[in-house]
Structures are given as structure tokens and as C-alpha cells.
PAMARKOL-773501 format. One record per residue: residue in one letter; x, y, z of N, C-alpha, C, O in turn. Coordinates in steps of 0.001 Angstrom, whole numbers, m for minus. Layout:
! residues N
aa/nu/nv/nw/cau/cav/caw/cu/cv/cw/ou/ov/ow
A/X/Y/Z/X/Y/Z/X/Y/Z/X/Y/Z .
...
END
This chain:
! residues 69
aa/nu/nv/nw/cau/cav/caw/cu/cv/cw/ou/ov/ow
M/54078/83388/82212/54394/84292/81133/53785/85665/81435/52626/85766/81838 .
R/54577/86709/81237/54125/88078/81526/53558/88695/80263/54048/88452/79161 .
S/52522/89495/80438/51883/90163/79315/52738/91324/78826/53362/92028/79620 .
T/52760/91516/77504/53446/92672/76927/52446/93757/76554/52829/94821/76069 .
D/51167/93488/76781/50114/94462/76486/50203/95595/77506/50040/95354/78703 .
P/50463/96850/77047/50608/97948/78017/49339/98220/78809/49416/98634/79965 .
I/48182/97998/78218/46931/98226/78952/46768/97179/80052/46341/97500/81162 .
A/47105/95941/79745/47019/94885/80765/47991/95168/81899/47665/94966/83069 .
K/49187/95637/81552/50166/95979/82584/49653/97108/83467/49803/97071/84688 .
T/49050/98106/82843/48527/99243/83600/47395/98799/84515/47340/99196/85679 .
R/46493/97978/83991/45390/97477/84822/45907/96662/86005/45411/96793/87124 .
A/46905/95824/85748/47467/95005/86831/48102/95904/87894/47939/95666/89090 .
W/48821/96930/87455/49456/97848/88403/48395/98572/89230/48510/98680/90451 .
L/47352/99070/88540/46283/99776/89255/45549/98852/90214/45190/99265/91317 .
A/45322/97618/89811/44637/96667/90688/45407/96483/91984/44817/96310/93051 .
E/46721/96520/91884/47548/96350/93079/47701/97637/93882/47651/97614/95111 .
H/47887/98762/93186/48241/100001/93873/47088/100989/94087/47104/101754/95052 .
D/46108/100977/93214/45006/101946/93346/43719/101400/92720/43296/101869/91663 .
P/43104/100422/93359/41899/99811/92791/40725/100779/92650/39803/100519/91877 .
D/40748/101888/93385/39674/102876/93245/39643/103478/91851/38575/103816/91341 .
V/40807/103614/91234/40855/104147/89873/40160/103180/88916/39394/103604/88050 .
L/40421/101912/89067/39751/100929/88209/38238/100966/88407/37481/100848/87443 .
A/37803/101128/89633/36367/101208/89908/35777/102451/89253/34670/102398/88718 .
A/36494/103558/89287/35999/104792/88671/35906/104637/87163/34941/105098/86554 .
V/36890/103999/86556/36871/103786/85106/35689/102911/84722/35032/103155/83710 .
A/35421/101906/85519/34291/101012/85236/32964/101750/85344/31973/101349/84735 .
D/32948/102830/86121/31717/103578/86368/31465/104679/85330/30444/105364/85395 .
V/32378/104852/84382/32240/105911/83379/31077/105601/82449/30923/104475/81976 .
D/30265/106615/82197/29148/106474/81267/29688/106710/79854/29856/107850/79422 .
R/29952/105627/79155/30561/105732/77833/29651/106391/76803/30131/106865/75773 .
S/28354/106430/77060/27450/107111/76133/27764/108606/76100/27620/109246/75059 .
L/28196/109169/77241/28582/110583/77263/29820/110821/76405/29927/111844/75728 .
I/30743/109882/76436/31941/110003/75599/31559/109931/74128/32039/110724/73319 .
R/30697/108983/73781/30270/108856/72372/29559/110118/71898/29779/110566/70772 .
E/28711/110694/72744/28017/111929/72369/29005/113071/72162/28873/113857/71224 .
S/29981/113152/73033/30986/114199/72910/31769/114053/71605/32096/115048/70957 .
L/32066/112821/71229/32844/112596/70014/32054/112878/68738/32626/112929/67649 .
K/30744/113061/68871/29941/113459/67713/30178/114925/67363/29912/115354/66240 .
Q/30679/115686/68331/30986/117096/68079/32317/117199/67330/33158/116303/67397 .
S/32481/118290/66632/33758/118523/65959/34813/118862/67015/34470/119269/68124 .
P/36085/118698/66677/37131/119077/67632/37017/120535/68070/37256/120853/69235 .
L/36655/121410/67153/36520/122822/67504/35367/123038/68490/35479/123847/69411 .
Q/34272/122319/68297/33148/122419/69232/33546/121910/70618/33186/122512/71630 .
R/34292/120799/70663/34735/120263/71957/35697/121225/72640/35658/121391/73859 .
L/36562/121859/71849/37492/122833/72410/36736/124026/72991/37044/124490/74089 .
A/35750/124514/72253/34956/125649/72736/34228/125285/74026/34172/126087/74958 .
Q/33677/124090/74081/32965/123652/75289/33936/123529/76470/33614/123927/77590 .
S/35098/122986/76217/36105/122848/77278/36579/124209/77770/36769/124412/78969 .
T/36767/125137/76842/37199/126489/77202/36144/127173/78059/36460/127835/79047 .
S/34902/127003/77670/33803/127588/78438/33766/127001/79846/33585/127735/80818 .
Q/33934/125698/79961/33919/125062/81281/35109/125520/82112/34978/125718/83319 .
A/36263/125690/81486/37447/126176/82210/37199/127572/82769/37638/127882/83876 .
R/36502/128414/82014/36175/129763/82505/35260/129695/83724/35415/130468/84670 .
V/34312/128772/83695/33417/128592/84848/34236/128206/86076/34041/128764/87155 .
Y/35155/127252/85912/35992/126832/87032/36868/127982/87526/37079/128135/88729 .
D/37375/128784/86599/38221/129916/86979/37432/130927/87809/37920/131417/88827 .
R/36202/131241/87367/35370/132180/88136/35045/131614/89512/35063/132342/90504 .
L/34752/130334/89574/34457/129691/90855/35670/129763/91781/35532/130088/92960 .
R/36842/129465/91259/38064/129522/92058/38304/130938/92586/38682/131111/93745 .
K/38085/131952/91744/38270/133346/92175/37291/133712/93279/37666/134362/94254 .
R/36048/133301/93133/35048/133597/94171/35394/132920/95491/35215/133505/96559 .
M/35883/131707/95417/36248/131003/96648/37420/131701/97332/37444/131812/98558 .
R/38383/132169/96554/39513/132907/97139/39033/134205/97773/39490/134573/98855 .
E/38107/134905/97104/37579/136153/97649/36863/135897/98970/37009/136671/99916 .
K/36096/134824/99040/35386/134505/100281/36356/134190/101403/36120/134575/102548 .
R/37455/133488/101093/38455/133194/102109/39143/134451/102595/39478/134566/103774 .
A/39356/135402/101686/40043/136651/102048/39179/137517/102955/39709/138280/103763 .
V/37852/137412/102836/36924/138212/103626/36906/137740/105067/36710/138551/105972 .
R/37099/136485/105300/37020/135924/106664/38031/136475/107562/38087/136101/108733 .
END
């Protein structure tokens, strides 16, 4: 009998095609997720926006360094 549970189907597919993803999911520190969920949605959005800006500046600096070479 085949499972109709979409999560079970996804896990079975990943186990066959990309077991590294399952290992990464198992390695997630769920306490960090719980702490994040204590923040309001607006606070999480602000934090995400701030982190995106950091990544954007880093990406620009890396491009500038490549252009100098």
C-alpha cells in the first residue's frame, strides 16, 4: 500500500534522489526556529531585509574585486 501523506512521499523521494537534503534537515537546530517565531512577523521581515542588504553588499564587493584583477 502506498502512502498518501505528501510529507512521507517527499521524504521517500529525497531518500532515493538526494539523501544529503534529508541529512541537512535532520541537522537543523529547531531551537533557532522557535526563537525566531517568538518575534513578530514585522520583526522577522526587518531582520531578513537587513540580512539581504548584507548579502547584497558582499556580492557587490566580490564583483568589484573580480573586476580589479
